[in-house]
Each structure stands twice: as C-alpha cells, then as structure tokens.
C-alpha positions as CSV (number, residue, x, y, z in Angstrom):
1,M,-110.6,-95.7,-76.4
2,A,-110.0,-96.9,-80.0
3,P,-106.6,-98.6,-80.7
4,S,-105.6,-95.7,-82.8
5,G,-106.2,-93.4,-79.9
6,K,-104.0,-95.4,-77.6
7,K,-101.0,-95.3,-79.9
8,P,-99.9,-91.7,-78.9
9,L,-100.1,-92.9,-75.3
10,L,-97.9,-95.9,-76.1
11,F,-95.5,-93.7,-78.0
12,L,-95.2,-91.5,-74.9
13,A,-94.7,-94.5,-72.6
14,C,-92.0,-95.9,-74.9
15,S,-90.2,-92.5,-74.9
16,I,-89.9,-92.4,-71.1
17,P,-86.6,-94.2,-70.9
18,F,-85.1,-91.9,-73.5
19,C,-86.4,-88.8,-71.7
20,L,-85.0,-90.2,-68.4
21,L,-81.6,-90.7,-70.0
22,I,-81.6,-87.1,-71.3
23,Y,-82.7,-85.8,-67.9
24,N,-80.0,-87.7,-66.1
25,G,-77.4,-86.3,-68.6
26,I,-78.6,-82.7,-68.1
27,T,-78.5,-83.1,-64.3
28,N,-75.1,-84.8,-64.2
29,N,-76.8,-88.0,-62.8
30,L,-75.1,-90.6,-64.9
31,T,-72.8,-92.0,-62.2
32,A,-69.0,-91.7,-62.1
33,N,-68.8,-93.5,-65.5
34,P,-71.4,-91.9,-67.8
35,I,-70.3,-93.7,-70.9
36,K,-70.7,-97.1,-69.2
37,E,-74.0,-96.0,-67.7
38,I,-75.4,-94.9,-71.1
39,T,-74.2,-98.1,-72.8
40,H,-75.8,-100.3,-70.2
41,F,-79.0,-98.2,-70.0
42,T,-79.6,-98.2,-73.8
43,G,-78.6,-101.9,-74.1
44,E,-81.0,-103.0,-71.4
45,W,-83.9,-101.0,-72.9
46,T,-83.2,-102.4,-76.3
47,L,-83.6,-105.9,-74.8
48,N,-86.7,-104.8,-72.8
49,F,-88.4,-103.6,-76.0
50,L,-87.3,-106.6,-78.0
51,L,-88.9,-108.9,-75.4
52,I,-92.0,-106.7,-75.2
53,T,-92.4,-106.9,-79.0
54,L,-92.0,-110.7,-78.9
55,A,-94.7,-110.8,-76.1
56,V,-97.4,-109.3,-78.3
57,T,-98.3,-112.5,-80.2
58,P,-98.4,-114.7,-77.1
59,L,-100.5,-112.1,-75.3
60,R,-102.8,-112.0,-78.3
61,K,-103.2,-115.8,-78.2
62,I,-103.8,-115.9,-74.5
63,T,-106.2,-113.0,-74.3
64,G,-107.9,-113.3,-77.7
65,N,-107.4,-109.6,-78.1
66,N,-106.4,-109.2,-81.7
67,A,-106.1,-105.4,-81.4
68,L,-102.8,-105.9,-79.6
69,I,-101.1,-106.7,-83.0
70,R,-101.6,-103.0,-83.9
71,Y,-99.0,-102.0,-81.4
72,R,-96.3,-104.5,-82.4
73,R,-94.8,-102.3,-85.2
74,M,-94.3,-99.3,-82.9
75,L,-92.7,-101.5,-80.2
76,G,-90.4,-103.0,-82.8
77,L,-89.4,-99.6,-84.1
78,F,-88.7,-98.5,-80.5
79,T,-86.5,-101.6,-80.2
80,F,-84.5,-100.4,-83.2
81,F,-84.4,-96.8,-81.8
82,Y,-82.8,-97.9,-78.5
83,A,-80.5,-100.3,-80.4
84,C,-79.4,-97.3,-82.5
85,L,-78.7,-95.3,-79.3
86,H,-76.8,-98.3,-77.9
87,F,-74.7,-98.7,-81.0
88,S,-74.1,-95.0,-81.4
89,T,-72.8,-94.9,-77.9
90,F,-70.3,-97.6,-78.9
91,L,-69.3,-95.7,-82.0
92,A,-69.1,-92.2,-80.7
93,L,-68.6,-92.2,-76.9
94,D,-66.7,-95.4,-76.5
95,H,-64.5,-95.4,-79.6
96,F,-64.7,-91.8,-80.8
97,F,-65.3,-93.0,-84.4
98,D,-61.9,-94.8,-84.5
99,W,-63.0,-97.2,-87.3
100,A,-59.9,-99.4,-87.1
101,E,-60.4,-99.9,-83.4
102,I,-64.2,-100.5,-83.9
103,V,-63.5,-103.2,-86.5
104,R,-60.9,-104.8,-84.2
105,D,-63.4,-104.9,-81.4
106,I,-66.1,-106.4,-83.5
107,V,-63.8,-109.1,-84.8
108,K,-62.0,-109.9,-81.5
109,R,-64.6,-109.7,-78.8
110,P,-67.4,-112.3,-79.1
111,Y,-69.9,-110.2,-77.1
112,V,-69.3,-107.3,-79.5
113,T,-69.6,-109.6,-82.5
114,V,-73.0,-111.0,-81.6
115,G,-74.2,-107.5,-80.5
116,F,-73.2,-106.1,-83.8
117,T,-74.8,-109.0,-85.6
118,A,-78.1,-108.4,-83.8
119,F,-78.0,-104.7,-84.7
120,I,-77.3,-105.4,-88.4
121,L,-80.2,-107.9,-88.5
122,L,-82.5,-105.3,-87.0
123,I,-81.9,-102.9,-89.9
124,P,-83.9,-104.8,-92.6
125,L,-86.8,-105.4,-90.1
126,A,-87.0,-101.6,-89.4
127,V,-86.7,-100.7,-93.1
128,T,-89.5,-103.1,-94.1
129,S,-91.9,-102.2,-91.3
130,T,-94.0,-99.9,-93.5
131,N,-97.4,-101.0,-95.0
132,K,-95.9,-100.4,-98.4
133,M,-93.0,-102.8,-97.8
134,T,-95.3,-105.3,-96.2
135,R,-97.4,-105.4,-99.3
136,R,-94.5,-105.5,-101.6
137,L,-92.8,-108.4,-99.9
138,G,-95.9,-110.4,-99.4
139,N,-95.2,-113.8,-97.7
140,N,-91.5,-113.0,-97.8
141,W,-92.1,-110.3,-95.2
142,R,-93.1,-112.9,-92.6
143,K,-90.0,-115.0,-93.4
144,L,-87.8,-111.9,-93.1
145,H,-89.2,-110.8,-89.8
146,R,-88.6,-114.2,-88.3
147,L,-85.0,-112.9,-87.9
148,I,-86.3,-111.4,-84.7
149,Y,-85.9,-114.8,-83.1
150,L,-82.2,-114.9,-84.0
151,I,-81.8,-111.3,-83.0
152,G,-83.2,-112.2,-79.6
153,V,-80.7,-115.1,-79.1
154,C,-77.8,-112.8,-80.2
155,A,-78.9,-110.1,-77.8
156,I,-79.0,-112.6,-74.9
157,F,-75.5,-113.9,-75.7
158,H,-74.3,-110.3,-76.1
159,Y,-75.4,-109.5,-72.6
160,L,-74.3,-112.9,-71.1
161,W,-70.8,-112.6,-72.5
162,L,-70.5,-109.0,-71.5
163,V,-71.0,-109.5,-67.8
164,K,-68.1,-111.0,-65.8
165,A,-69.7,-111.8,-62.5
166,D,-73.4,-111.4,-62.1
167,I,-74.9,-113.6,-64.9
168,L,-78.3,-113.6,-63.2
169,P,-79.9,-110.7,-65.2
170,P,-79.0,-112.1,-68.7
171,V,-80.1,-115.6,-67.6
172,I,-83.4,-114.2,-66.5
173,Y,-83.7,-112.4,-69.9
174,G,-82.8,-115.6,-71.6
175,L,-85.5,-117.6,-69.7
176,I,-88.1,-115.0,-70.6
177,L,-87.0,-115.2,-74.3
178,C,-87.3,-119.0,-74.2
179,L,-90.8,-118.8,-72.7
180,L,-92.0,-116.2,-75.3
181,L,-90.7,-118.4,-78.1
182,A,-92.3,-121.5,-76.7
183,L,-95.6,-119.7,-76.3
184,R,-95.5,-118.8,-80.0
185,S,-95.5,-122.4,-81.0
186,P,-98.6,-123.5,-82.9
187,R,-98.7,-126.6,-80.7
188,I,-99.7,-124.5,-77.7
189,K,-103.4,-123.6,-77.9
190,F,-105.3,-121.2,-75.7
191,K,-109.1,-120.9,-75.3
192,S,-110.3,-118.0,-77.4
193,R,-111.7,-115.1,-75.5
194,K,-113.8,-112.3,-76.9
195,T,-112.7,-108.8,-76.0
C-alpha cells in the first residue's frame, strides 16, 4: 500500500483514544472522578503522541525507511489535538473559565506552569505545519520545530511534578524521551537498509 493510502488508517488509529474517551463518557464509565480521569487520559495521550512523533526520525535512521517521515506531521498534529483536549479540560471542567483562578494556578503551581509552557510552545509548531509555511520559513522552520525537544522536557516535568507518590510512570516516560533524543544525535550511525 502506498504511503498516502496508509494515512487514513493512521488517522483512524490516532483517533481511537478520543473515540474511547467519548464512549466512556456516554456510558458513564469515567470513574468516580470524571474530570480527573479526563485530565489524566488526555494528558497521557498527549505525551504518548509526543514521544511517537519524536520516534519517527530514529526509526527512519534505524530501518532506512524514509517513507516514515510522511507520517510525522499527522502524528505531531494529533499531539497538539490531545494537548488541546487536555488544556480545555483544565480551562472548562476544572476551573469553569475562572480566568483569575486559572492565572493563579499557572503562576503558583510549577507543574501547571511547565504544562502551560509546553502547550504554548506547541501552538507555533501546529500553525507552521503546512507545506506553505514550511516553504515560507525555509531553514527557520527546522529551527522553530526544534522546540519539540523543550516541549518534551516540559511535558515530562509536568507529569513528574503532578504525581505525588508513584513517580515510576513519568520516570519511564523521561527515560524514553532521553533515549529518543540520544538516537537523534548525528554521532549515532546506523547501517542503511533499503526498504
């Protein structure tokens, strides 16, 4: 199947967590604390898609399959989509658009501060993801999209500072992020393979 033919399948696969969230909401299956469940669910899937997006380049280097790069934009946009759901939950369900309280939370709570920073940094990456913007920005596009590394670090600290007892999940995410960033290093070479 051509890469373009696989994109609809990828889109459907990336939509599964959202559909599951909607289904759980309709069937009253969001635990005793639905706001907390939605917040954690959307946050974890934002982080999942962020790491999957960052994994594209290392996988391309390891496998030699350059066609993988065609899916990175969609994965990045799904990262932003789930980040929007996560942030919208914070705004609407957690704070009911109480802007004064929202600002206080962002300023006073470190985990909210870094989470908000990660979300703000994602916006220019999403806005400049089109072919037109890529051409317009030229080499500056690559420089701008290196913000994803900082976003990844902010996301890990957001998760780590949020949890109070079980730090194992954010630590595992952090180790995966470190591995993916290390594999992106030009010093690490892989034998090229034809696909």
